[in-house]
C-alpha angles and dihedrals in degrees: 000000000000122000114255125222127194113214118211114188131130092211102086096198092050091046093051091049090052090049093053090048092050093048090049088055091053100260124130117233107201095179147358117214131183107205139049099242093054092045090060095051093043092049090050091048100042101029095209122197091241141358125224103207127191108216097215109060132164117247135045096304122060126204094265093057092045092047093050090057095043093049096038100043104026099030091228117145117242130204116197122227118200139162097184134351132168119252095258091054092049090051089052090050093050091048090058091065100232122193091239150335129237120191113211125269098041136172121250092242090050091052091047095050094044091052095047092048090049092050092047091050091048092049090049093050091047091050090047091051090048091049089049092048092050090047090052091048090051091050090049090050090047090049089051090050092051090049091054091044089050089052093054095043092047090052090055092043089049090062093045097047096039097047091044089051090053093045092051089056091060130079106285137169117244090254093050091048091051093051093048092046088055089052090052093046090050092050090050090050091050089050091053090052090049090052089051092053091048091050091052091049090051090049092052091047090047090239097120110107139154127255104212119202136145114277141162111256095207090053091051094050095041092050091054091049092045090053095057097034095096089055092050092048091051087062095040093246125153114234122196138165135191136183117201115245094242093059111102115247097226127042140176112237144092103303093181094055091043089053089048090057093047093048091051094050092043091047091053091046092053093043094056099036118090099177141001119039152284129237136191122206133183122197137162119251113235110231121216088243096047145303094308141027107276113262106246117203111265092012127099113248110251137197129203111226126200116215122190131188111193126188138176093223136127096291132221126269112251094239091058099047093095101039094055089077092058121094119269092008122127131177113243100235127166112252144095118315093243087073091071113107136181095284087233104088100088092040089055090047090053093051092048092048091050088053085056089054091250142112137229129213139154137227112199144159123197111255091006103073141250139266119204115200129191137169129213131183112226133165120241115231141177091218109080115190110240118235111267097230099040128089127062114357118258117260112263118250097251098186136050109258130221104223133189111211116196122190135134091217114087095210091050092052091049092049092050091049092050093047091050095044090051088064092047096258124134121234138202118188133211134182104221147000094277092055088046093057091045092053093045091051092053104036138035116244131182095209143010125214112192141178117224107218110053137140123266093009127011128218096258094055091048091050092049090053091049095047093045093052097239093115100092116229095006119119108241094216100052111135110253124187122195109225103186148148088226102111106155122127110279096023094106091051092047092051094047091048090052089059105271114146094214142344136232121188119216134272089064120222111202097228094051090044093055092045091054091051089048091051094047095049094047096039090118097033105053113152111257093236090065089075125066119230114286095260091050090049088056095049095045096045108112092206093075125037098207095164092050093052091048090049092051091048092049091248093301100154093184091055092049091051090050095052091044090051089050090050092049090051097047107030097076090053091048090051090047089052092055092047096045093047091052091047090055095052128093121261090266093049111257111245096232096045091044090056090050091049092048089050092051091047091048089051090052091047092050090050091048092053093048093054095042098253093150101170092045091053092053092046094050090051089060089052091050091050091054092048092050091054092047093239102153099183092047091046092051091048091048091050091053088052091048088052091054094047091045092054089048092048091049090051094049091044092051090051092046092050090057090051091048092049094058112116115247114277094026125105119222 
């Protein structure tokens, strides 16, 4: 089958001459067109192998505009033909990344070679895109495999950790307690390795992202140090930390991931240090233009922080100081075998730090110790995020509860029953969602604990039926806690959106388990002192950066209210545009419609940033990523999440506007 070439030229004699030359060279010419609009429709209809496009065409659309659409939407290579064009037109043509240029008049061999090179380049790009797509599919499949593997391993660990926890709470001899404590420590170590493997799978599937919220930096660093202090004290090591006075107290960033990096570096330092001590320091990085990154209009001011973790350990040979940040690489250091880890920790740290727009490196001398440095870009804020488990204590569960525990794993059901009975509660067990609905229709329960992934009917489907009211005889508002081995990023949010009251990840720790039950039972009866006054709630809420918007608007409350009102008026339509565009696309996400959906989502994200809707901006970014990769299911799930966050943002913004609108001297 010969290659077909569409000729676009408004000079009929020139076009016919090109056609004769092409046919003599063995190419088919299915059509000749004279204007840009027709060239697009013909290219869409005929799908030629290549288009020869004159730059200067009569009509409203020139060749450059037509070529951009043909290349971008139809993925057909275009070669420009031109006799003369002004400098500005030529610059536009170059910027559109054509597959070649031909200056009229041209020789037959020049035409032939330019076409063949363009076709070769296009085939190479298409093959590269296909290879990239397959690699991404492989990574997604691998990520799914790791998620399933995690589910099975966590179920087993759940039995080990839970039963060991219960055993340690009984009368034991010193020797028995020591043995069981070792079992628990080993299970925790296995869990940390599993988490490393899952993080790597998320990185490879491009699913690892940051959840940015306000947090107190000192609290984040001190918590990491506090976590590893018992290990340091066992070895007689000094452990210190210091934050420079010029570092802001509160920042916007992913405190959990920052803590993960610090814990990994501290854990390594303790592991490879026999005597002396370890210190953590945090300083600001001085920019060439001043002490902080300049504050661009509409963009949150950011600082680059320098973290260092210094130890007096055995050090790292110079020739290994780069490779330690690669996956599955470990430095051969003398020491006991229990110091061997997964070989993934530093690689994960590097990926996380790069997500924070930073870098990591090490300075080390054998027998003198090591200092690991990393930078991270964070945004200062006056709105620290309060710790989730601080504040007024939860109300005690004053009555014995009747609980339905649903899990297809026998050990998990037994563990749930034992944990509940230990607190004086009664427990009935079931194996899947169908049995759950049957029990709930026949008997009154105070609480349901359910696994997610089960045969016949999973936990999410059962919860959807209950919350929608289609489960006959089952109260729609019964508290339901997900107890599951699903522990990937976004799982918690997905379960809560589906109607779960709370979420516990396996393996179950007794203290966390009881706290979750406490929260679920008292969800409608929280003591008033748990909540700050309304104005404080508005200022502390991470979903809306009121202070940041006021700062950008020079404190002009009227202007802030106007941009918020505009956002409230437009954001629902923007969200509808994304949703409707996606609904109209094919199962594999049509290229044109996907671009429209991405454009609409980017418009919503820009608007969210401008009005200080931090969480919404991050959530929309996840949606855009899914759309770019053509992952329909992930995109639809992300859009559902965006919808939820948008409604929450609109509610908070509406409340905040009323507070901002109060005349001076009045209280809302």
